[in-house]
N, CA, C and O atoms as a GROMACS GRO file, in nm:
protein
  316
    1MET      N    1  -5.326  -2.635   4.682
    1MET     CA    2  -5.417  -2.743   4.662
    1MET      C    3  -5.438  -2.812   4.586
    1MET      O    4  -5.523  -2.780   4.504
    2VAL      N    5  -5.367  -2.947   4.573
    2VAL     CA    6  -5.390  -3.030   4.459
    2VAL      C    7  -5.551  -3.097   4.458
    2VAL      O    8  -5.578  -3.147   4.568
    3ILE      N    9  -5.620  -3.103   4.396
    3ILE     CA   10  -5.745  -3.184   4.328
    3ILE      C   11  -5.739  -3.337   4.238
    3ILE      O   12  -5.743  -3.355   4.116
    4ARG      N   13  -5.728  -3.426   4.343
    4ARG     CA   14  -5.765  -3.539   4.187
    4ARG      C   15  -5.895  -3.600   4.189
    4ARG      O   16  -5.980  -3.622   4.275
    5MET      N   17  -5.879  -3.626   4.036
    5MET     CA   18  -6.026  -3.735   4.028
    5MET      C   19  -6.005  -3.871   4.025
    5MET      O   20  -5.897  -3.906   3.979
    6LEU      N   21  -6.089  -3.962   4.066
    6LEU     CA   22  -6.049  -4.043   4.024
    6LEU      C   23  -6.078  -4.119   3.862
    6LEU      O   24  -6.150  -4.069   3.775
    7ARG      N   25  -6.022  -4.216   3.852
    7ARG     CA   26  -6.052  -4.214   3.678
    7ARG      C   27  -6.058  -4.377   3.665
    7ARG      O   28  -6.089  -4.441   3.564
    8SER      N   29  -6.021  -4.426   3.792
    8SER     CA   30  -6.081  -4.581   3.795
    8SER      C   31  -6.061  -4.614   3.925
    8SER      O   32  -6.019  -4.530   4.006
    9ILE      N   33  -6.091  -4.743   3.960
    9ILE     CA   34  -6.125  -4.804   4.072
    9ILE      C   35  -6.153  -4.978   4.050
    9ILE      O   36  -6.237  -5.038   3.983
   10GLU      N   37  -6.050  -5.022   4.133
   10GLU     CA   38  -6.100  -5.184   4.143
   10GLU      C   39  -6.168  -5.204   4.237
   10GLU      O   40  -6.173  -5.109   4.316
   11ILE      N   41  -6.252  -5.334   4.275
   11ILE     CA   42  -6.283  -5.343   4.429
   11ILE      C   43  -6.260  -5.488   4.446
   11ILE      O   44  -6.254  -5.552   4.342
   12ASN      N   45  -6.248  -5.552   4.555
   12ASN     CA   46  -6.214  -5.662   4.594
   12ASN      C   47  -6.284  -5.722   4.716
   12ASN      O   48  -6.252  -5.653   4.812
   13ASN      N   49  -6.362  -5.816   4.752
   13ASN     CA   50  -6.415  -5.874   4.832
   13ASN      C   51  -6.489  -5.748   4.933
   13ASN      O   52  -6.457  -5.731   5.050
   14LEU      N   53  -6.571  -5.682   4.876
   14LEU     CA   54  -6.605  -5.545   4.966
   14LEU      C   55  -6.779  -5.601   4.971
   14LEU      O   56  -6.831  -5.623   4.862
   15ARG      N   57  -6.836  -5.615   5.055
   15ARG     CA   58  -6.976  -5.661   5.063
   15ARG      C   59  -7.026  -5.782   4.993
   15ARG      O   60  -6.994  -5.897   5.022
   16GLY      N   61  -7.120  -5.742   4.881
   16GLY     CA   62  -7.188  -5.819   4.784
   16GLY      C   63  -7.089  -5.828   4.631
   16GLY      O   64  -7.118  -5.897   4.533
   17ILE      N   65  -6.959  -5.733   4.647
   17ILE     CA   66  -6.884  -5.751   4.508
   17ILE      C   67  -6.759  -5.806   4.535
   17ILE      O   68  -6.684  -5.744   4.610
   18SER      N   69  -6.718  -5.928   4.479
   18SER     CA   70  -6.628  -6.050   4.476
   18SER      C   71  -6.512  -5.990   4.421
   18SER      O   72  -6.397  -6.026   4.444
   19ARG      N   73  -6.554  -5.876   4.328
   19ARG     CA   74  -6.438  -5.836   4.198
   19ARG      C   75  -6.514  -5.794   4.100
   19ARG      O   76  -6.585  -5.860   4.024
   20CYS      N   77  -6.485  -5.606   4.107
   20CYS     CA   78  -6.522  -5.560   4.011
   20CYS      C   79  -6.386  -5.432   3.978
   20CYS      O   80  -6.311  -5.375   4.057
   21LYS      N   81  -6.399  -5.424   3.810
   21LYS     CA   82  -6.337  -5.308   3.801
   21LYS      C   83  -6.380  -5.231   3.728
   21LYS      O   84  -6.439  -5.284   3.633
   22ILE      N   85  -6.377  -5.085   3.726
   22ILE     CA   86  -6.474  -4.913   3.697
   22ILE      C   87  -6.368  -4.866   3.580
   22ILE      O   88  -6.288  -4.781   3.618
   23ARG      N   89  -6.361  -4.891   3.496
   23ARG     CA   90  -6.260  -4.749   3.398
   23ARG      C   91  -6.322  -4.649   3.361
   23ARG      O   92  -6.438  -4.623   3.392
   24ASP      N   93  -6.239  -4.574   3.280
   24ASP     CA   94  -6.296  -4.430   3.250
   24ASP      C   95  -6.439  -4.356   3.362
   24ASP      O   96  -6.546  -4.309   3.322
   25LEU      N   97  -6.392  -4.368   3.499
   25LEU     CA   98  -6.456  -4.260   3.538
   25LEU      C   99  -6.448  -4.103   3.501
   25LEU      O  100  -6.339  -4.049   3.485
   26ASN      N  101  -6.547  -4.046   3.490
   26ASN     CA  102  -6.586  -3.894   3.466
   26ASN      C  103  -6.630  -3.832   3.578
   26ASN      O  104  -6.672  -3.887   3.680
   27ARG      N  105  -6.613  -3.661   3.544
   27ARG     CA  106  -6.699  -3.588   3.647
   27ARG      C  107  -6.795  -3.636   3.705
   27ARG      O  108  -6.807  -3.652   3.826
   28ILE      N  109  -6.902  -3.675   3.584
   28ILE     CA  110  -7.046  -3.718   3.637
   28ILE      C  111  -7.031  -3.907   3.605
   28ILE      O  112  -6.993  -3.965   3.503
   29ASN      N  113  -7.074  -3.957   3.722
   29ASN     CA  114  -7.135  -4.069   3.618
   29ASN      C  115  -7.271  -4.113   3.749
   29ASN      O  116  -7.288  -4.076   3.865
   30ILE      N  117  -7.352  -4.213   3.652
   30ILE     CA  118  -7.452  -4.235   3.676
   30ILE      C  119  -7.478  -4.419   3.655
   30ILE      O  120  -7.491  -4.492   3.557
   31LEU      N  121  -7.476  -4.444   3.814
   31LEU     CA  122  -7.526  -4.623   3.829
   31LEU      C  123  -7.639  -4.644   3.840
   31LEU      O  124  -7.700  -4.581   3.925
   32ILE      N  125  -7.705  -4.736   3.762
   32ILE     CA  126  -7.816  -4.820   3.681
   32ILE      C  127  -7.830  -4.946   3.756
   32ILE      O  128  -7.757  -5.041   3.729
   33GLY      N  129  -7.917  -4.951   3.847
   33GLY     CA  130  -7.907  -5.108   3.854
   33GLY      C  131  -8.079  -5.156   3.963
   33GLY      O  132  -8.148  -5.069   4.016
   34LYS      N  133  -8.108  -5.304   3.971
   34LYS     CA  134  -8.198  -5.325   4.040
   34LYS      C  135  -8.120  -5.305   4.203
   34LYS      O  136  -8.007  -5.273   4.241
   35ASN      N  137  -8.219  -5.334   4.253
   35ASN     CA  138  -8.223  -5.314   4.452
   35ASN      C  139  -8.112  -5.435   4.461
   35ASN      O  140  -8.151  -5.546   4.425
   36GLY      N  141  -8.013  -5.423   4.494
   36GLY     CA  142  -7.939  -5.528   4.592
   36GLY      C  143  -7.835  -5.558   4.464
   36GLY      O  144  -7.793  -5.674   4.453
   37SER      N  145  -7.785  -5.440   4.352
   37SER     CA  146  -7.693  -5.523   4.276
   37SER      C  147  -7.566  -5.450   4.260
   37SER      O  148  -7.495  -5.452   4.160
   38GLY      N  149  -7.542  -5.371   4.398
   38GLY     CA  150  -7.403  -5.304   4.439
   38GLY      C  151  -7.419  -5.151   4.384
   38GLY      O  152  -7.306  -5.102   4.392
   39LYS      N  153  -7.505  -5.060   4.336
   39LYS     CA  154  -7.502  -4.955   4.352
   39LYS      C  155  -7.458  -4.894   4.482
   39LYS      O  156  -7.373  -4.806   4.467
   40SER      N  157  -7.480  -4.908   4.554
   40SER     CA  158  -7.396  -4.835   4.712
   40SER      C  159  -7.290  -4.940   4.764
   40SER      O  160  -7.264  -4.910   4.880
   41THR      N  161  -7.237  -5.023   4.732
   41THR     CA  162  -7.167  -5.061   4.756
   41THR      C  163  -7.046  -4.963   4.674
   41THR      O  164  -6.958  -4.918   4.746
   42ILE      N  165  -7.041  -4.935   4.553
   42ILE     CA  166  -6.981  -4.904   4.473
   42ILE      C  167  -6.938  -4.754   4.520
   42ILE      O  168  -6.826  -4.703   4.522
   43LEU      N  169  -7.076  -4.697   4.559
   43LEU     CA  170  -7.030  -4.557   4.614
   43LEU      C  171  -6.956  -4.557   4.696
   43LEU      O  172  -6.848  -4.499   4.691
   44ASP      N  173  -7.003  -4.629   4.800
   44ASP     CA  174  -6.895  -4.611   4.963
   44ASP      C  175  -6.775  -4.693   4.910
   44ASP      O  176  -6.723  -4.740   5.012
   45ALA      N  177  -6.705  -4.733   4.802
   45ALA     CA  178  -6.566  -4.787   4.743
   45ALA      C  179  -6.515  -4.656   4.722
   45ALA      O  180  -6.412  -4.601   4.762
   46ILE      N  181  -6.623  -4.612   4.640
   46ILE     CA  182  -6.577  -4.454   4.574
   46ILE      C  183  -6.494  -4.363   4.722
   46ILE      O  184  -6.379  -4.319   4.729
   47TYR      N  185  -6.594  -4.359   4.816
   47TYR     CA  186  -6.588  -4.272   4.908
   47TYR      C  187  -6.424  -4.313   5.001
   47TYR      O  188  -6.323  -4.246   5.023
   48ILE      N  189  -6.474  -4.485   5.043
   48ILE     CA  190  -6.314  -4.535   5.138
   48ILE      C  191  -6.161  -4.474   5.022
   48ILE      O  192  -6.063  -4.420   5.073
   49ALA      N  193  -6.170  -4.492   4.901
   49ALA     CA  194  -6.054  -4.460   4.812
   49ALA      C  195  -6.043  -4.300   4.777
   49ALA      O  196  -5.933  -4.256   4.744
   50SER      N  197  -6.124  -4.238   4.783
   50SER     CA  198  -6.151  -4.110   4.810
   50SER      C  199  -6.083  -4.025   4.907
   50SER      O  200  -6.020  -3.920   4.890
   51SER      N  201  -6.117  -4.111   5.042
   51SER     CA  202  -6.055  -4.037   5.167
   51SER      C  203  -5.978  -4.096   5.211
   51SER      O  204  -5.942  -4.053   5.321
   52SER      N  205  -5.914  -4.208   5.168
   52SER     CA  206  -5.795  -4.270   5.245
   52SER      C  207  -5.658  -4.223   5.136
   52SER      O  208  -5.634  -4.269   5.024
   53VAL      N  209  -5.592  -4.134   5.201
   53VAL     CA  210  -5.475  -4.070   5.108
   53VAL      C  211  -5.325  -4.207   5.147
   53VAL      O  212  -5.254  -4.271   5.070
   54TYR      N  213  -5.331  -4.202   5.271
   54TYR     CA  214  -5.225  -4.244   5.310
   54TYR      C  215  -5.292  -4.430   5.386
   54TYR      O  216  -5.406  -4.440   5.432
   55PRO      N  217  -5.210  -4.530   5.381
   55PRO     CA  218  -5.228  -4.693   5.393
   55PRO      C  219  -5.276  -4.675   5.567
   55PRO      O  220  -5.349  -4.751   5.631
   56GLU      N  221  -5.225  -4.578   5.605
   56GLU     CA  222  -5.252  -4.605   5.776
   56GLU      C  223  -5.366  -4.540   5.788
   56GLU      O  224  -5.418  -4.620   5.866
   57ASP      N  225  -5.460  -4.442   5.771
   57ASP     CA  226  -5.535  -4.418   5.773
   57ASP      C  227  -5.659  -4.501   5.873
   57ASP      O  228  -5.687  -4.621   5.873
   58ASP      N  229  -5.706  -4.414   5.937
   58ASP     CA  230  -5.775  -4.469   6.073
   58ASP      C  231  -5.921  -4.548   5.964
   58ASP      O  232  -5.984  -4.649   5.995
   59ILE      N  233  -5.937  -4.487   5.870
   59ILE     CA  234  -6.063  -4.576   5.838
   59ILE      C  235  -6.030  -4.708   5.759
   59ILE      O  236  -6.114  -4.781   5.706
   60ILE      N  237  -5.916  -4.724   5.760
   60ILE     CA  238  -5.865  -4.923   5.723
   60ILE      C  239  -5.843  -4.982   5.846
   60ILE      O  240  -5.869  -5.100   5.866
   61LEU      N  241  -5.792  -4.901   5.939
   61LEU     CA  242  -5.714  -4.965   6.055
   61LEU      C  243  -5.798  -5.003   6.145
   61LEU      O  244  -5.805  -5.120   6.184
   62LYS      N  245  -5.873  -4.902   6.190
   62LYS     CA  246  -6.012  -4.906   6.334
   62LYS      C  247  -6.114  -4.974   6.261
   62LYS      O  248  -6.194  -5.032   6.334
   63ASN      N  249  -6.140  -4.986   6.112
   63ASN     CA  250  -6.242  -5.117   6.123
   63ASN      C  251  -6.196  -5.264   6.055
   63ASN      O  252  -6.284  -5.349   6.040
   64LYS      N  253  -6.062  -5.294   6.015
   64LYS     CA  254  -5.986  -5.387   5.999
   64LYS      C  255  -6.065  -5.450   5.904
   64LYS      O  256  -6.108  -5.565   5.910
   65LEU      N  257  -6.086  -5.340   5.784
   65LEU     CA  258  -6.174  -5.395   5.652
   65LEU      C  259  -6.059  -5.531   5.555
   65LEU      O  260  -5.937  -5.524   5.539
   66ASP      N  261  -6.137  -5.624   5.514
   66ASP     CA  262  -6.077  -5.704   5.485
   66ASP      C  263  -6.108  -5.714   5.329
   66ASP      O  264  -6.176  -5.805   5.280
   67TYR      N  265  -6.061  -5.626   5.269
   67TYR     CA  266  -6.068  -5.602   5.118
   67TYR      C  267  -5.947  -5.500   5.047
   67TYR      O  268  -5.904  -5.412   5.121
   68ILE      N  269  -5.921  -5.503   4.983
   68ILE     CA  270  -5.863  -5.427   4.883
   68ILE      C  271  -5.922  -5.320   4.806
   68ILE      O  272  -6.031  -5.360   4.766
   69ILE      N  273  -5.898  -5.196   4.766
   69ILE     CA  274  -5.911  -5.091   4.701
   69ILE      C  275  -5.828  -5.049   4.612
   69ILE      O  276  -5.740  -4.984   4.668
   70SER      N  277  -5.815  -5.054   4.503
   70SER     CA  278  -5.736  -4.979   4.406
   70SER      C  279  -5.752  -4.856   4.389
   70SER      O  280  -5.875  -4.855   4.376
   71ARG      N  281  -5.717  -4.736   4.377
   71ARG     CA  282  -5.760  -4.657   4.314
   71ARG      C  283  -5.646  -4.553   4.215
   71ARG      O  284  -5.528  -4.550   4.250
   72HIS      N  285  -5.680  -4.490   4.124
   72HIS     CA  286  -5.580  -4.452   4.018
   72HIS      C  287  -5.667  -4.296   3.976
   72HIS      O  288  -5.782  -4.274   3.939
   73THR      N  289  -5.574  -4.226   3.998
   73THR     CA  290  -5.612  -4.036   3.947
   73THR      C  291  -5.591  -4.035   3.843
   73THR      O  292  -5.549  -4.119   3.763
   74ASN      N  293  -5.630  -3.894   3.833
   74ASN     CA  294  -5.615  -3.800   3.650
   74ASN      C  295  -5.441  -3.804   3.664
   74ASN      O  296  -5.389  -3.774   3.557
   75ARG      N  297  -5.376  -3.823   3.736
   75ARG     CA  298  -5.239  -3.797   3.730
   75ARG      C  299  -5.156  -3.889   3.675
   75ARG      O  300  -5.039  -3.876   3.640
   76GLY      N  301  -5.260  -4.024   3.669
   76GLY     CA  302  -5.138  -4.166   3.671
   76GLY      C  303  -5.064  -4.256   3.747
   76GLY      O  304  -5.011  -4.362   3.716
   77ASP      N  305  -5.071  -4.176   3.880
   77ASP     CA  306  -5.042  -4.241   3.982
   77ASP      C  307  -5.118  -4.343   4.056
   77ASP      O  308  -5.240  -4.337   4.043
   78GLU      N  309  -5.076  -4.424   4.122
   78GLU     CA  310  -5.195  -4.510   4.197
   78GLU      C  311  -5.186  -4.473   4.338
   78GLU      O  312  -5.093  -4.517   4.406
   79ALA      N  313  -5.293  -4.380   4.400
   79ALA     CA  314  -5.289  -4.318   4.541
   79ALA      C  315  -5.330  -4.447   4.616
   79ALA      O  316  -5.340  -4.446   4.739
   0.00000   0.00000   0.00000
């Protein structure tokens, strides 16, 4: 079993975030901000990116989500 860690994530058009790039993700990351600033949206994007291994995954097709999440793993390949 290969365990991959996200090292960066790009979020486009997800809830209140129109465009966001987060680089240099580590094993532990802390999100700090006011209510409604997008902390939970970033966590949701990380969850979706980490659970969507294939473009055909149910999480994308069933919900017909209108956004793109690019994820990059510690192996340097886009997953």
